C-alpha positions in Angstrom: -97.2 -146.8 24.1 -94.0 -148.5 25.5 -95.6 -151.9 25.1 -96.8 -150.8 21.6 -93.3 -149.9 20.5 -92.0 -153.3 21.8 -94.7 -155.0 19.7 -93.7 -152.9 16.7 -90.0 -153.9 17.1 -91.0 -157.5 17.3 -92.8 -157.2 13.9 -89.7 -155.7 12.5 -87.7 -158.6 13.8 -90.1 -161.0 12.1 -89.8 -159.2 8.9 -86.0 -159.2 9.1 -86.1 -163.0 9.2 -88.0 -163.1 5.9 -85.9 -163.5 2.8 -86.2 -160.4 0.5 -85.9 -160.6 -3.3 -87.1 -158.2 -5.9 -90.8 -158.7 -6.3 -94.2 -157.4 -7.3 -95.8 -155.8 -4.2 -99.2 -155.3 -5.9 -99.5 -158.8 -7.3 -99.3 -161.1 -4.4 -103.1 -161.8 -4.8 -102.5 -163.3 -8.3 -101.6 -166.7 -6.6 -104.3 -166.4 -4.1 -106.7 -166.0 -6.8 -105.2 -168.7 -8.8 -105.6 -171.2 -6.0 -109.2 -170.7 -6.5 -109.0 -171.2 -10.1 -109.4 -167.5 -10.7 -107.4 -164.7 -12.3 -107.0 -161.0 -11.7 -109.4 -159.3 -14.0 -108.6 -155.7 -15.2 -110.1 -153.1 -17.4 -106.7 -151.7 -18.7 -108.2 -151.5 -22.3 -111.7 -150.7 -21.2 -112.7 -154.3 -21.4 -112.5 -157.1 -18.8 -109.5 -159.3 -19.4 -106.7 -161.2 -17.5 -103.9 -159.1 -16.3 -101.3 -161.5 -17.7 -102.8 -160.8 -21.2 -102.7 -157.0 -21.2 -100.0 -155.7 -23.6 -98.8 -153.1 -21.2 -97.3 -152.4 -17.8 -100.1 -152.5 -15.3 -99.9 -152.4 -11.4 -103.0 -153.8 -9.7 -104.2 -153.5 -6.1 -106.9 -156.0 -5.4 -109.4 -155.6 -2.5 -107.3 -157.9 -0.3 -104.2 -155.9 -1.0 -106.0 -152.6 -0.3 -107.2 -153.9 3.1 -103.9 -155.4 4.3 -101.8 -152.6 3.1 -104.2 -149.9 4.6 -104.5 -148.1 1.2 -107.1 -145.3 0.9 -105.6 -142.5 -1.2 -103.1 -142.0 -4.1 -100.1 -141.1 -2.0 -100.4 -144.5 -0.4 -100.7 -146.7 -3.5 -98.2 -144.7 -5.5 -95.5 -145.5 -2.9 -96.0 -149.2 -3.7 -95.7 -148.7 -7.5 -92.3 -148.8 -9.3 -91.4 -145.8 -11.5 -94.1 -143.7 -10.0 -93.6 -140.8 -7.5 -95.9 -138.2 -6.1 -95.9 -134.7 -4.6 -99.0 -133.7 -2.7 -100.3 -131.3 -0.1 -97.2 -129.2 0.1 -98.8 -125.9 -0.7 -102.5 -126.9 -0.5 -104.6 -130.0 -0.4 -105.4 -130.0 -4.1 -101.8 -129.5 -5.1 -101.0 -133.1 -6.4 -98.3 -134.0 -9.0 -97.8 -137.6 -10.1 -94.7 -138.5 -12.1 -94.8 -141.7 -14.1 -91.6 -142.7 -16.0 -90.3 -139.1 -16.2 -93.4 -137.3 -17.2 -94.7 -135.0 -14.5 -98.0 -133.3 -13.9 -96.9 -129.5 -13.7 -98.5 -127.5 -10.9 -101.1 -125.0 -12.2 -101.4 -127.0 -15.5 -103.5 -130.1 -16.3 -102.6 -133.4 -14.8 -100.6 -135.9 -16.9 -102.4 -138.9 -15.3 -106.2 -139.6 -16.0 -108.3 -140.5 -12.9 -111.1 -142.9 -13.8 -113.5 -144.0 -11.0 -116.1 -146.6 -11.8 -115.8 -145.9 -15.5 -116.1 -142.1 -15.3 -113.2 -139.7 -16.1 -112.7 -137.0 -13.6 -111.1 -133.8 -14.8 -109.9 -131.9 -11.7 -106.4 -132.6 -10.6 -107.5 -131.5 -7.0 -109.4 -134.8 -6.8 -106.4 -137.1 -7.4 -105.5 -137.6 -3.7 -109.1 -137.6 -2.3 -110.8 -140.5 -0.7 -112.9 -142.0 -3.5 -115.2 -144.1 -1.4 -115.2 -147.8 -0.6 -112.4 -149.1 -2.7 -112.4 -152.5 -4.4 -109.6 -152.3 -6.9 -107.0 -149.9 -8.4 -105.1 -150.2 -11.5 -102.2 -148.0 -12.5 -101.5 -148.0 -16.2 -98.2 -146.6 -17.4 -97.5 -144.8 -20.6 -99.9 -142.7 -22.8 -103.5 -143.8 -22.3 -105.3 -141.0 -24.0 -106.4 -143.2 -27.0 -108.4 -145.4 -24.6 -109.0 -143.3 -21.4 -109.1 -139.8 -22.8 -108.0 -136.5 -21.6 -104.9 -135.9 -19.6 -103.5 -139.4 -19.7 -100.1 -138.6 -21.4 -98.2 -140.3 -18.5 -100.7 -143.0 -17.5 -104.1 -143.6 -15.9 -105.4 -144.5 -12.4 -108.4 -146.7 -12.8 -110.4 -147.2 -9.6 -113.4 -149.4 -8.9 -115.5 -148.9 -5.7 -118.0 -151.1 -3.9 -121.1 -151.9 -6.1 -124.3 -152.9 -4.2 -125.1 -156.6 -4.4 -128.2 -158.6 -3.4 -127.3 -159.0 0.4 -126.9 -156.6 3.1 -123.2 -155.9 4.1 -121.3 -153.1 5.8 -118.2 -152.4 7.7 -116.5 -149.9 10.0 -112.9 -149.1 10.6 -111.5 -146.8 13.3 -107.9 -145.8 13.9 -105.9 -143.7 16.4 -102.2 -142.6 16.2 -99.6 -140.1 17.3 -100.1 -136.4 16.8 -103.7 -136.6 17.9 -104.5 -138.4 14.6 -107.8 -140.1 14.4 -109.6 -141.5 11.5 -112.8 -143.5 10.9 -114.8 -144.9 7.9 -117.9 -146.9 7.4 -120.1 -148.2 4.7 -123.3 -150.1 4.2 -124.5 -151.8 1.1 -128.1 -152.8 0.8 -130.4 -154.2 -1.8 -133.5 -152.3 -2.5 -136.2 -154.7 -3.8 -134.9 -157.4 -6.2 -133.3 -155.2 -9.0 -131.6 -152.3 -7.2 -129.2 -151.5 -4.4 -127.5 -148.6 -2.6 -124.1 -148.0 -1.1 -123.5 -145.3 1.5 -120.1 -144.6 2.9 -118.4 -141.9 4.8 -115.0 -141.0 6.2 -113.5 -138.6 8.8 -109.9 -137.8 9.8 -108.1 -135.3 11.8 -104.6 -134.7 12.9 -102.4 -132.0 14.4 -99.7 -132.8 11.9 -96.0 -133.2 12.4 -94.8 -129.6 12.6 -95.3 -126.8 15.0 -95.4 -123.0 14.5 -93.0 -121.6 17.2 -94.1 -118.0 16.7 -97.8 -118.7 16.8 -97.3 -121.5 19.5 -99.8 -123.7 17.6 -100.2 -126.7 15.3 -100.9 -124.4 12.3 -98.4 -126.0 9.8 -99.9 -129.2 8.5 -102.9 -129.9 10.7 -105.9 -131.0 8.9 -109.5 -132.1 9.2 -111.3 -134.0 6.4 -114.7 -135.6 6.0 -116.6 -137.0 3.1 -119.8 -138.8 2.3 -120.4 -141.0 -0.8 -123.7 -142.5 -2.1 -124.1 -144.9 -5.1 -127.4 -146.3 -6.5 -127.5 -149.1 -9.0 -130.6 -150.4 -10.5 -131.5 -153.0 -13.4 -134.1 -151.4 -15.6 -134.9 -154.6 -17.3 -132.7 -157.6 -18.4 -130.4 -155.5 -20.5 -130.3 -152.1 -18.9 -128.4 -150.8 -15.8 -128.3 -147.3 -14.3 -125.5 -146.2 -12.0 -126.0 -142.9 -10.0 -123.3 -141.5 -7.7 -122.8 -138.4 -5.5 -120.2 -137.3 -3.1 -119.3 -134.3 -1.0 -116.0 -133.8 0.8 -114.7 -130.9 3.1 -111.2 -130.1 4.2 -109.8 -127.5 6.4 -106.2 -127.2 7.8 -102.9 -125.7 7.3 -101.1 -124.6 4.0 -97.7 -123.7 2.5 -95.7 -126.2 4.4 -92.4 -124.8 3.4 -89.1 -123.4 4.7 -86.5 -121.5 2.7 -82.8 -122.5 2.0 -80.3 -120.2 0.5 -77.8 -121.2 -2.1 -75.3 -118.2 -2.2 -71.8 -119.6 -2.0 -70.2 -116.1 -1.9 -72.2 -115.2 1.2 -71.1 -118.3 3.2 -68.1 -116.6 4.4 -70.4 -114.3 6.5 -72.5 -117.2 7.5 -72.3 -120.9 6.2 -76.0 -121.2 6.3 -76.2 -119.0 3.1 -75.1 -122.0 1.2 -77.2 -124.8 2.5 -77.8 -128.3 1.1 -81.6 -128.8 1.1 -81.1 -132.3 2.6 -79.5 -130.9 5.8 -82.2 -128.3 6.6 -83.7 -128.3 10.1 -87.3 -127.5 9.7 -88.7 -124.7 11.9 -91.8 -122.4 11.2 -92.2 -118.8 12.5 -94.9 -117.2 10.3 -97.0 -114.5 12.0 -99.9 -115.4 9.7 -102.0 -118.5 10.5 -101.7 -120.4 7.1 -105.1 -121.9 6.3 -106.5 -124.1 3.6 -110.2 -124.8 2.7 -111.4 -127.2 0.1 -115.0 -128.2 -0.7 -115.9 -130.9 -3.4 -119.3 -131.8 -4.7 -119.7 -134.2 -7.6 -122.6 -136.1 -9.1 -122.7 -138.6 -12.0 -125.1 -140.9 -13.9 -124.2 -143.8 -16.0 -126.3 -146.1 -18.0 -125.4 -149.2 -19.9 -127.7 -151.1 -22.3 -126.8 -154.4 -24.0 -128.1 -154.9 -27.5 -127.3 -158.0 -29.5 -123.6 -158.0 -29.9 -123.2 -154.3 -28.8 -123.1 -152.5 -25.5 -124.1 -148.9 -25.2 -122.6 -146.9 -22.3 -123.2 -143.2 -21.6 -122.5 -141.2 -18.6 -122.5 -137.6 -17.5 -120.6 -135.9 -14.6 -120.9 -132.6 -12.7 -118.0 -131.6 -10.5 -117.3 -128.5 -8.4 -114.1 -128.0 -6.4 -113.5 -124.7 -4.5 -110.1 -124.1 -2.9 -108.6 -121.2 -1.0 -105.6 -120.6 1.2 -104.1 -117.7 3.2 -100.5 -117.4 4.3 -97.6 -115.2 5.0 -95.9 -113.6 2.0 -92.4 -114.2 0.6 -91.0 -110.9 -0.3 -89.5 -109.5 3.0 -85.8 -109.6 1.9 -86.4 -107.5 -1.2 -87.8 -104.6 0.7 -91.3 -104.6 -0.9 -92.9 -102.9 2.2 -89.9 -101.4 3.9 -89.2 -98.1 2.2 -91.8 -95.3 2.7 -92.9 -93.7 -0.5 -95.3 -91.0 -1.5 -98.5 -92.9 -0.9 -100.0 -93.3 2.4 -100.4 -97.0 2.1 -96.7 -97.3 1.5 -96.0 -95.2 4.8 -98.6 -97.5 6.6 -97.0 -100.7 5.5 -93.5 -99.4 6.2 -94.5 -98.3 9.8 -96.0 -101.7 10.5 -92.9 -103.4 9.3 -90.6 -101.3 11.4 -92.8 -101.6 14.5 -92.9 -105.5 14.2 -89.2 -105.7 13.5 -88.3 -103.6 16.4 -90.6 -105.8 18.7 -88.8 -109.0 17.5 -85.1 -107.8 17.4 -83.0 -110.9 18.2 -86.0 -113.3 17.9 -84.5 -116.8 16.9 -85.5 -117.8 13.3 -83.9 -120.1 10.8 -80.4 -119.1 9.9 -79.1 -117.4 7.9 -82.0 -115.1 8.6 -81.9 -112.7 11.5 -84.0 -109.7 12.6 -81.8 -106.7 13.2 -82.9 -103.3 14.5 -84.4 -102.3 11.2 -86.1 -104.4 8.4 -83.8 -103.0 5.7 -81.9 -106.0 4.3 -78.3 -106.2 5.3 -77.1 -105.4 1.9 -78.5 -101.8 2.4 -77.8 -101.5 6.1 -74.8 -103.8 7.1 -74.8 -102.5 10.7 -78.4 -102.8 11.8 -80.2 -104.4 8.9 -82.1 -107.7 8.8 -82.1 -110.8 6.6 -85.5 -112.4 6.1 -86.5 -115.7 4.5 -90.1 -116.1 3.4 -92.8 -116.5 6.0 -91.1 -114.4 8.8 -92.7 -113.5 12.1 -92.7 -109.8 11.2 -95.3 -108.1 8.9 -92.5 -107.2 6.5 -93.4 -110.1 4.0 -96.9 -109.2 3.6 -99.7 -111.6 3.0 -101.1 -113.9 0.3 -104.6 -115.1 -0.5 -105.2 -117.6 -3.3 -108.3 -119.1 -4.7 -109.0 -121.8 -7.4 -112.6 -122.4 -8.1 -113.5 -124.9 -10.8 -116.7 -126.4 -11.9 -117.2 -128.7 -14.9 -119.6 -130.8 -16.7 -118.6 -133.7 -19.0 -120.3 -136.5 -20.9 -119.3 -139.6 -22.9 -121.2 -142.1 -25.0 -119.5 -145.2 -26.2 -120.5 -148.3 -28.3 -118.5 -151.5 -27.8 -118.7 -155.0 -29.0 -119.7 -157.5 -26.3 -119.1 -160.9 -28.2 -116.5 -163.5 -27.5 -115.0 -163.7 -31.1 -111.5 -162.8 -32.0 -112.5 -159.1 -33.1 -113.4 -156.6 -30.5 -114.0 -152.8 -31.1 -115.4 -149.6 -29.6 -116.2 -146.1 -30.7 -117.3 -143.0 -28.9 -117.4 -139.3 -28.4 -116.6 -137.1 -25.4 -117.5 -133.5 -24.3 -116.2 -131.4 -21.4 -116.9 -127.8 -20.4 -114.7 -126.2 -17.6 -115.2 -122.8 -15.8 -112.2 -122.0 -13.7 -111.3 -118.9 -11.7 -107.8 -118.5 -10.3 -106.7 -115.6 -8.2 -103.5 -114.7 -6.3 -103.7 -111.6 -4.1 -100.7 -110.1 -2.4 -101.4 -107.5 0.3 -99.7 -105.6 3.0 -99.6 -107.0 6.5 -100.7 -104.1 8.8 -101.1 -106.5 11.8 -104.8 -106.9 11.3 -104.9 -110.2 9.6 -105.9 -111.2 6.2 -109.2 -110.3 4.5 -110.2 -113.0 2.4 -111.1 -111.0 -0.6 -108.9 -110.8 -3.7 -109.0 -107.0 -3.9 -108.9 -104.8 -0.8 -108.8 -101.1 -1.3 -106.3 -98.7 0.2 -107.1 -97.8 3.8 -108.2 -101.3 4.7 -106.3 -103.4 7.2 -104.9 -105.6 4.4 -104.7 -103.4 1.3 -103.9 -105.3 -1.9 -100.6 -104.4 -3.6 -100.7 -106.9 -6.5 -103.3 -109.1 -8.0 -103.6 -111.8 -10.5 -107.2 -112.8 -11.2 -108.4 -114.7 -14.4 -111.5 -116.5 -15.5 -110.8 -119.5 -17.7 -113.2 -121.3 -20.0 -112.5 -124.5 -21.8 -114.5 -126.6 -24.1 -113.3 -130.1 -25.1 -114.6 -132.2 -28.0 -113.1 -135.6 -28.8 -113.9 -138.8 -30.7 -112.2 -142.2 -30.2 -112.2 -145.7 -31.6 -110.3 -148.9 -31.1 -110.0 -152.4 -32.4 -108.5 -155.5 -31.0 -107.8 -158.6 -33.2 -106.9 -162.0 -32.2 -104.9 -163.1 -35.3 -104.1 -166.5 -33.9 -104.4 -168.2 -30.5 -101.1 -166.7 -29.5 -100.9 -163.4 -31.4 -103.2 -160.4 -31.1 -102.9 -156.8 -32.1 -104.6 -153.6 -31.1 -105.1 -150.2 -32.7 -106.6 -147.2 -31.0 -107.0 -143.5 -31.7 -108.5 -140.4 -30.3 -108.8 -136.8 -31.6 -109.1 -134.0 -29.3 -110.0 -130.3 -29.8 -109.6 -127.9 -26.7 -110.9 -124.5 -27.1 -109.7 -122.3 -24.4 -110.2 -118.6 -23.5 -109.3 -116.3 -20.7 -110.8 -113.2 -19.3 -108.8 -111.0 -16.9 -110.7 -109.8 -13.8 -108.1 -107.4 -12.2 -109.7 -104.0 -11.6 -108.3 -101.0 -13.5 -106.7 -99.3 -10.4 -103.3 -98.1 -9.4 -101.1 -99.9 -6.9 -101.2 -97.8 -3.8 -97.6 -98.7 -3.0 -95.7 -98.2 -6.3 -98.2 -95.9 -8.1 -98.2 -98.3 -11.1 -100.9 -100.7 -12.3 -101.9 -103.3 -9.7 -101.0 -106.0 -12.3 -97.9 -105.4 -14.4 -99.6 -106.8 -17.5 -101.9 -103.8 -17.4 -101.0 -100.6 -19.4 -101.5 -96.9 -18.5 -102.9 -94.6 -21.4 -103.5 -91.1 -20.6 -103.3 -91.7 -17.0 -105.9 -94.4 -16.9 -105.2 -98.1 -16.2 -106.3 -100.2 -19.1 -107.8 -103.6 -18.8 -106.0 -106.7 -20.2 -107.5 -108.0 -23.4 -109.3 -111.3 -23.5 -107.4 -114.1 -25.2 -108.4 -117.4 -26.8 -106.6 -120.4 -28.2 -107.3 -123.8 -29.7 -105.2 -126.8 -29.1 -105.6 -129.9 -31.3 -104.0 -133.4 -31.2 -104.5 -136.9 -32.6 -103.5 -139.6 -30.2 -102.8 -143.1 -31.9 -101.8 -146.2 -29.9 -100.6 -149.5 -31.3 -100.2 -152.7 -29.2 -99.4 -156.3 -29.6 -99.1 -159.5 -27.6 -97.4 -162.8 -28.5 -97.7 -165.7 -26.2 -94.3 -167.5 -26.5 -95.8 -170.3 -24.5 -98.6 -170.9 -22.0 -96.6 -169.1 -19.2 -94.8 -166.3 -21.0 -96.2 -163.3 -23.0 -94.2 -160.8 -25.0 -95.8 -157.5 -25.5 -95.0 -154.2 -27.1 -97.0 -150.8 -27.5 -96.4 -147.4 -28.9 -98.6 -144.3 -28.4 -98.9 -140.5 -28.5 -99.6 -138.5 -25.4 -101.1 -135.1 -25.3 -101.7 -132.4 -22.7 -103.4 -129.2 -23.7 -101.7 -125.9 -23.5 -103.2 -122.9 -21.7 -102.8 -119.6 -20.0 -100.7 -118.3 -17.2 -102.2 -115.5 -15.1 -102.1 -112.5 -17.5 -99.3 -110.2 -16.7 -96.8 -113.0 -15.8 -94.5 -112.4 -18.9 -94.2 -108.7 -18.1 -93.3 -109.3 -14.5 -90.4 -111.8 -15.4 -89.3 -109.5 -18.1 -89.2 -106.4 -15.9 -88.0 -107.9 -12.7 -85.2 -110.2 -14.0 -84.4 -109.9 -17.7 -84.2 -106.1 -17.5 -82.8 -105.8 -14.0 -80.2 -108.5 -13.7 -79.7 -109.5 -17.4 -81.2 -112.9 -17.4 -82.9 -114.3 -20.5 -85.7 -116.3 -19.0 -88.5 -116.9 -21.4 -92.0 -117.0 -19.9 -95.2 -116.4 -22.0 -98.8 -115.6 -20.9 -99.8 -118.6 -23.1 -97.9 -121.9 -22.7 -97.8 -124.5 -25.4 -99.5 -128.0 -25.5 -97.2 -131.0 -24.5 -96.8 -133.9 -26.8 -95.0 -137.2 -26.1 -94.1 -140.3 -28.2 -93.8 -143.4 -26.0 -92.6 -146.9 -26.7 -92.6 -149.9 -24.4 -91.8 -153.6 -24.8 -91.7 -156.3 -22.1 -92.2 -160.0 -21.0 -94.9 -161.2 -18.4 -94.6 -164.8 -17.2 -94.9 -167.2 -14.4 -92.8 -170.0 -13.1 -93.2 -173.0 -10.7 -96.9 -173.6 -11.5 -97.7 -169.8 -11.0 -96.0 -169.5 -7.6 -93.5 -167.0 -9.1 -94.6 -164.2 -11.4 -92.5 -161.6 -13.1 -92.9 -158.5 -15.4 -89.9 -157.0 -17.2 -90.3 -154.0 -19.3 -88.2 -151.3 -21.2 -89.4 -147.9 -22.4 -88.4 -145.0 -24.5 -90.2 -141.6 -24.5 -89.6 -138.3 -26.3 -91.5 -135.3 -24.9 -92.0 -132.1 -27.0 -92.9 -128.9 -25.0 -92.9 -130.5 -21.6 -94.8 -128.4 -19.2 -93.0 -127.3 -16.2 -93.9 -125.2 -13.1 -91.8 -122.2 -12.2 -91.8 -120.1 -9.0 -90.5 -116.5 -9.0 -90.0 -114.4 -5.8 -88.8 -110.8 -5.6 -89.6 -107.3 -4.5 -92.8 -107.8 -6.7 -94.0 -110.5 -4.4 -94.6 -114.1 -5.9 -95.5 -115.5 -9.2 -96.6 -119.0 -10.3 -96.3 -119.8 -13.9 -96.1 -122.7 -16.4 -93.2 -122.8 -18.9 -92.3 -125.2 -21.6 -89.3 -127.4 -22.0 -88.8 -127.8 -25.7 -87.5 -131.4 -25.8 -86.9 -134.2 -23.2 -85.7 -137.6 -23.7 -86.6 -140.4 -21.2 -85.7 -144.1 -21.2 -85.6 -146.8 -18.6 -86.3 -150.4 -17.5 -88.6 -152.0 -14.9 -88.6 -155.4 -13.2 -91.3 -156.8 -10.9 -91.1 -160.2 -9.2 -93.5 -161.9 -6.9 -93.0 -165.3 -5.1 -95.2 -167.5 -3.0 -92.9 -169.2 -0.5 -95.6 -171.2 1.0 -99.4 -170.8 0.9 -100.1 -167.6 2.8 -96.4 -166.2 2.6 -95.6 -163.9 -0.2 -92.4 -161.9 -0.8 -92.5 -159.2 -3.5 -90.4 -156.4 -4.9 -89.8 -154.1 -8.0 -86.9 -152.0 -9.3 -87.2 -149.2 -11.8 -84.3 -147.1 -13.2 -85.0 -144.0 -15.4 -82.5 -141.9 -17.4 -83.6 -138.6 -18.8 -82.0 -135.6 -20.6 -83.2 -132.1 -21.6 -82.3 -131.8 -25.2 -83.5 -128.2 -25.8 -84.8 -125.6 -23.7 -85.4 -122.0 -25.0 -86.9 -120.9 -21.6 -83.6 -121.6 -19.9 -80.9 -122.6 -22.5 -78.3 -123.3 -19.8 -80.2 -126.3 -18.7 -79.6 -128.4 -21.9 -78.2 -131.8 -20.8 -79.8 -131.7 -17.3 -82.3 -134.3 -16.1 -86.1 -134.2 -16.4 -87.4 -132.4 -13.2 -89.3 -134.3 -10.6 -88.0 -137.6 -12.0 -86.4 -140.0 -9.5 -83.3 -141.9 -10.9 -84.7 -145.1 -9.5 -87.2 -146.6 -7.3 -87.0 -149.9 -5.3 -89.8 -151.7 -3.6 -89.2 -154.6 -1.3 -91.8 -156.4 0.9 -93.6 -159.3 2.4 -97.0 -160.4 3.5 -97.8 -163.3 5.7 -101.2 -164.7 6.6 -100.8 -167.4 9.3 -103.6 -169.3 11.0 -102.9 -169.2 14.7 -106.4 -170.3 15.8 -109.4 -172.0 14.1 -111.2 -168.6 13.9 -108.5 -166.0 13.2 -105.1 -165.4 11.5 -102.0 -163.5 12.2 -101.4 -160.9 9.4 -98.1 -159.1 8.8 -97.2 -156.8 6.0 -94.0 -154.9 5.5 -93.2 -152.4 2.6 -89.9 -150.8 2.1 -89.6 -148.1 -0.6 -86.3 -146.5 -1.7 -86.7 -143.5 -4.0 -83.5 -142.4 -5.7 -82.0 -138.9 -6.1 -84.3 -136.4 -7.6 -83.9 -133.0 -9.1 -86.9 -130.6 -9.0 -85.9 -127.9 -11.4 -84.3 -127.6 -14.9 -81.6 -125.6 -13.3 -79.5 -128.2 -11.5 -75.6 -127.9 -11.2 -75.8 -124.6 -13.0 -74.8 -121.2 -11.5 -77.4 -118.4 -11.9 -77.6 -114.6 -11.3 -80.1 -113.7 -8.6 -81.8 -110.4 -7.6 -78.8 -110.1 -5.1 -76.6 -109.9 -8.2 -78.5 -106.8 -9.2 -78.8 -105.2 -5.8 -75.2 -105.6 -4.5 -73.5 -103.1 -6.8 -76.1 -100.4 -5.8 -76.1 -101.3 -2.1 -74.2 -100.1 0.8 -71.8 -103.0 0.3 -71.0 -101.9 -3.3 -69.9 -105.6 -4.2 -69.5 -106.8 -7.7 -72.8 -108.5 -9.0 -71.3 -112.0 -9.3 -71.0 -112.2 -5.5 -74.9 -112.5 -5.6 -74.9 -115.6 -8.0 -76.5 -118.7 -6.8 -75.2 -122.3 -7.1 -77.9 -124.8 -7.3 -75.8 -128.1 -7.2 -77.0 -128.6 -3.6 -80.8 -128.8 -4.4 -80.9 -132.4 -5.5 -83.1 -134.4 -3.0 -80.9 -137.4 -1.9 -82.1 -141.0 -2.0 -84.2 -142.1 0.9 -86.0 -145.1 2.2 -89.2 -145.4 4.1 -90.4 -148.6 5.8 -94.1 -149.1 6.6 -95.2 -152.0 8.8 -98.6 -153.5 9.6 -99.3 -156.5 11.8 -102.4 -157.8 13.7 -105.1 -160.3 14.1 -107.8 -160.9 11.5 -110.9 -162.9 11.7 -113.7 -163.6 9.4 -115.3 -160.3 10.0 -113.0 -158.4 12.3 -109.4 -157.1 12.5 -107.1 -155.3 15.0 -104.0 -154.0 13.5 -101.0 -152.1 14.8 -99.2 -150.0 12.1 -96.1 -147.9 11.7 -95.8 -145.3 9.0 -92.1 -144.4 8.4 -91.2 -146.8 11.2 -87.4 -145.7 11.1 -88.5 -142.1 11.2 -86.5 -141.4 8.0 -86.3 -137.5 7.5 -86.7 -136.8 3.8 -87.9 -134.0 1.6 -91.3 -134.1 0.0 -90.6 -131.3 -2.6 -87.9 -128.8 -3.4 -88.9 -125.7 -5.4 -85.8 -123.6 -6.4 -86.7 -120.1 -7.1 -83.8 -119.5 -9.3 -83.6 -115.6 -9.4 -84.4 -115.5 -5.7 -81.2 -117.3 -4.7 -82.7 -120.1 -2.8 -85.3 -122.9 -2.6 -88.7 -123.6 -0.9 -88.4 -126.9 0.6 -91.2 -129.1 2.1 -90.6 -132.1 4.4 -92.0 -135.6 4.1 -94.0 -137.3 6.7 -92.3 -138.4 9.9 -92.8 -141.5 12.0 -96.3 -142.2 13.1 -97.4 -145.2 15.2 -101.0 -146.2 15.6 -103.6 -148.9 15.9 -106.9 -149.5 14.0 -109.8 -151.8 14.5 -112.4 -152.9 11.9 -115.7 -154.9 11.8 -117.5 -156.1 8.7 -120.9 -157.9 8.4 
């Protein structure tokens, strides 16, 4: 390992000698292709065309870039894309949110970014960061793409192409080993079947102990993970004009979940302990939960696509079935609000309190993250200043209870499209789309009696894990859409495009919570339920229809042979939906009525609509050795969907709210230069300004920035391919990404009352309520830079490569989730340094 680090240091020194100018990390293959008289061909408008002529900002990763940069998943290629950020895997594997130019995919809502693989639109956000097979090209389209690519494309689209079988046998294998017992392998084989058909089989496997360690359980149970997948693709020509493409894949993941610590932001408590007012960027991460956090995810999907060419027209039709099941178990979050610590009239309450007291007594003095401490009793210090405790979430005691969450979704979708296939100045397409989704979501909170978690949503009183609160809903969605587009080449230099799509989403929800009483409080097990005549009533079914027309206009004008001006405008749309039924009642009871807040949460959240304009220049200089792309953009978003997390004595609550109006504008510059054949330098710069113009959910946040939106991103890098022998080359690639300051909530430098504000006046301390108010000015993630380096030897059909992810071991935050009325934030760390080596062989 010592020699390996010396080799990495040598690679860094080589990279430091290379001049760095802003450039386009993803387009270094443009010149390579041009040397061969070729161009990068993309499908950004669902038709094959040159990247330089697309009237939109598009980031492209070709097969060569994917290989040399070691890209396999979304979190890797997003880091090389200006103006795009990602949060993934903080709570569970399928929890992925991509932000493009200020529009974010809210957790528990639909994604804002369409995922299209081999021409088929996927509909489950849990698939965004999965391995999609043997990659051959990735295109990231920015701005609303719904008119062309369909559902959930308000912020953009990720268009992926995988290996298609050819007429010769080929295959490959890639193996890697790295720190933290991290091992990975992938392989594929492509073979012809007869003269008119072929098959591709691929598989992948990875395992890691992760970066973080649970000190209480003495195990790697925080972010460990094991993933495997298999993919198959069969393509056949059914005659000279007809092609059928059949695919299937299965993936399985198991590992840790809820990779979070808590930080408090209570400035008036800092006199007792400075850690009560903690900057999220300074938090030292340690883990102490007494429940082993687990995450399971199984994915199966199958699709079939057929294309038939008529004279002048191509018919394309496809159908997709997808099923993704996810579940997680973890410690609870409510220890500090005495949910389980006060014995009541019920036996379940007594049992939970006794377990909590016993575990607290056994752990008195156990070192956990400050300012939390375990006193002689589990009662929070505000009730017992002498011997009480202060718990953050996920403590080593049983006092915070348990949580079990499921999200099971199956869907079937289909599309049919007719498109012109001529070479004339007029091109068109027209089609229709249908989707049906069945989704069950459940969040079960239970008492921790020391017997572990029963993985059932409802566990009766008297069990080892009795349920104390339950959200459980069955959602059904039917989507109908029609779309069309035309592109007209007015002159050799000027072309204009018009596209439109009309969506109808019919949604309904059926509540599955049993009509039983909470064994701890004596009330309904879900606050949304009512009690009439001493009987708990079921929550009524609900339904809602969301409709939207999504037009798009684009134009391109060739100022000369090497410079194109383009502009586009479009409407983006993301359907509204349902929170877990009962959410509005909890927020109103626990916060508005208790501490006097005016937070507006509804059981039905509204659709999101955006209007986006972009204009830019694409060009090349010095015979194509330098390429550039300059763009400016402006977007207005109405009813932006935003994820909120509430914590209190009731447990935890996940909801989607709406921000009434957000304004976003910015600029982006990409440059790429070929210094000499085989040596490219590249970079990109994006700056985004945003402002919340109206927000009835939290009026005090007007004037703040759009959440999850980085102020800027900077990408710098270089790639060198240098022959050092007749049969192999030295390959070096360095990528440095700087992500600017980022707020993760609408509440930013605004003070806010918390549950402590309501509890202090009635506690043993008898302090005025404002002492418990929170200050969230210290929850902005600071700017950070991550350097990735790869270097090695590459022959015609083999490679051996040393790599360093986060070479400088920059400690940064992946996500910050302020729980405003809790008085703190849930923070998740980003990946640390990882050194490794990989070998590959192709035939």
